[in-house]
N, C-alpha and C positions, 0 to 999 in steps of 0.2 A: 288915711292909710298909714300903717306903721311898717317900716323896713327894719329887718334885722340883718346886720352885716357880721357874719361869723368868720373870724380870722382878721388880722390887721396888718397885712403886709403893704407893699407899695401900692397895689391897686386899691385896697381899701382906704388907704390914706388919701387917695385922689377921689374915690367914689363917695365917701361919707360927707366931706364938705360940699361936694357938688350936689348931692341929694338935699342937704340942708339948705344950701343957697337957693334951691328950686322950691323951697317951702315944704319939703317932705320931712316927716318925723322919723328919726333914725335911732336905733339902739345898737350898740356894739357888743358882740359876744366873743369872749376870749377865755382861754383856759385859766389865765391868771389875770382877771379883770382889774383894771385901774379904776380910778375915781369916776363914777357915773357910768361905768360899764357893767355888764352882766356876764354870768357864765353862759356858754353857748346854748344850753338847754333852756335857760330862763329867757334869753333873748328870743329864741324860736317861739316859745309859748306866747310872747307878747306881740308877735308880728303877724302881718298879713302876707308880706313877701319876705322871703329869707334868701339872702345872698351868701353863697359859700365862696369866699375869696381866699380859701386856703390853697396851698400848692396843688397843682394838677393831680399828682399821684395820691393826694389825701382826700380828694373830693368824695369818692365813693365811700371810703371808710367813715368820713365825717357824717355823710348823709345817713348812714345806718345808726348813728348814735343819737340823732336829734328826735325830739318828741313831736312828730308831725301831727297835724289835725286836719280834718276835712276843710277844703276851701283855701288852703295855703298854696302859694306858688313858690317853688324853689328855683333859684337861678344860680348858674355859675358863669364865670367870665372867661372861660378857657376855650380858645379856638380849636384846640386839638382834642378836646374831651367830648365823648358822646353824651347825650342827655340820659343815656342809660345809667350813668354814674349817679343820677339823682332819682333812681327808681323807687327808693323808699318814700319819697314825697308824693303827695296827691297829684300834683301837676308840676311839670318841669319846663324850663325855658333857658335859652342861652342868650347872653348879652355880652358880646366880645368887642371891646374898644380896640380899634386898630391904631394903637398909640404906644410908643415906648415911654415908660415911666421912670427910667433910671435917674433922670435928673430934672424932670418936669412933671409936676403933679397936676397940671391943668389939662382936663380932658377936652375942653371946648375946641370945636373945629374938627375933631377927628371923626372918621366914620366908625360906626359900631354895627357889627354883624348881629342880627337878631334872629334867633331860631325859636319859633313859638307857634302854637296852634292859632286858629282863626279867632278864638275867644280872647287870647291875651296879646296877640300881635299888635292890634291898634293901641292898646294902653302902653305897651313897651315902646312903640314908635313915638307916641306922644311924650313919654318920659324922656326918651333920647333927645327930642327937640328941646324940651325944657332944660336939659343939661347942656345944651349947646352942641350936641352931637348930630351927625348926619346918619339917619337910620338906613341900614343896608339889609334888605330882606334875604335871609338864607333859606334854602329848602328845609322843610320840617315834615318828617324827620330827615336829617341829612345823612346820606349814604356814607359809609366809611371811606370809600375812595374819594368822594367829593370833599369830605372834611380834610383828608390828608392833603389834597391838592390845594385847597383854600389856605390851610395853615402853612404849607410849604411856600406858597406865593408870598404870604405875609412875612415869613422868616427870611426869604431870599431878599425881599425889598428892604429889610431891616439889617440884620447882622450880615447878610451876604455882601453888603456894600463894604463892610469892614475888611473882608478878605482882599478886596480890590485895593483899598487904601493901604493895607499892610504891605502889598507888593510895591505900591507907589512910594511908600515911605522908605522901603529898602533901596529902591532905585535912586531916590533923593539922596540918601546917605552915600550911595556908590558914586554919586556925582561930586562928593566932597562937601556937601552942604550940611549945615547943622541939623541933626535929626529932630531936635526940639522945634524947629521951624516948619517941619514938613506938614503937619496937620493944619496949622493956621494958614499956611500958604496954599495948600491943595484943596482944603474943604470948600472954599468959595467956588472952585471949579465944579465940584460935585453939586453944590447948591444951584449953580448956574445951569448945569445940564438938566437938572430936575425942573427948574423954572421954565426952561425952554421947551421941555417935553410936555409940560402942562399946557403951554401956550400953542405949540405946533404939532403935538403928537410925537411919539417915539421916533418914527422914521424921520420926521422933520428936524429932530434935535441932534442927529448924528453929526459929529465933527471930527476933525483930525485926519490922519492919513487915509483911513478907510473911506471917509466921505469924499476925499479928493482923488482917490485912486492912486495914491503916492506910494508905490512899492518900495522905492529907495528908502524913504523915511521909515516905513514899517520894518524893513530889513535891518536898519540900524537899531531900531527898538529891540528886535529879537537878539541882536548881538550884545546890546547893553545888558539884557537879562542874563545872558551866558557869562559875560564878564563879571557880573555882580554875584555869580553863583546861584542864580535863581532858576527854577524850572520855568519853562516857557508855556506850560500847559494852560495856565489861567489866561494869559494874554492871547494865546491862540484860540481858546474857546470863546473868549469875549469878542475877538476880532471877527471870527466867523459869524457870530450872531449880529454884530454891527453891520457886516456885509449884507446880510439878509435885509436889514432895515434900510441900508443905503440903496439896495436894489429896489425896494418897495417905494422909495422916494423918487426913483427915476433919475438919480443923480450921476450914474455911471453908465458908460457905454459897454458894449460886449467885450471889447479888448481889455478895458480896465478890470472888469469883473474876472475875466479869465486870468489875468496877471496876478490879481490879488489872491484868487483861489490857489494858484500854483505856489505862491509865497507862503500860504497858510497851511500847507500840507505838513503834518506832524513829522 
């Protein structure tokens, strides 16, 4: 089987070597091909499976320009994009690695959402395992509401964490500590919380004043935000959700829960 990878951004730079390492034959299609590469149309003609790894908003337009033939499978790797974007192709499927590729081009170990019909799903699951990925079956076709929820979950778990760390970094600076030390010092706490959640579940990993029912400390945290000129909305929203987890873990009595809820009124 021959794979054509059309577009050569960060995802393609991870996908192409992974496919090659798994023993797959790969041709790269680019508008300005380098040595050993082809134009997108020529790459498509040469391939059995065609991967469109262009930006999300270019997938549909790119699909209309390619010379599809019967029997070809078109794939995109966008969790947010409907397979309808690949409508010009004979058959379409989605293969969405749940992996940030900004600084790490190794796909191995990540989950990959697979949206495909019964004919192609087994082959795509087998390919995922060959690439060191964990296949995750998505509904096919995936409803727009489900797709939006799935992609929002992935984005919240990725870039959403950065908003939390941004406030943490601002509080760190407000404490008179060197801003450059904030991320190196705080990131291990984030890693530790995630490791604990994987081992014990989300409810079992809650720590800090919410888990202890410590209203006095939580109140001081809110005052620290005000003193630093920060809005308390993010801390309040996060604390309310932590409280739900702490309740689920059975770690608080009724009086502690009531006191925390009163403290967390906006």
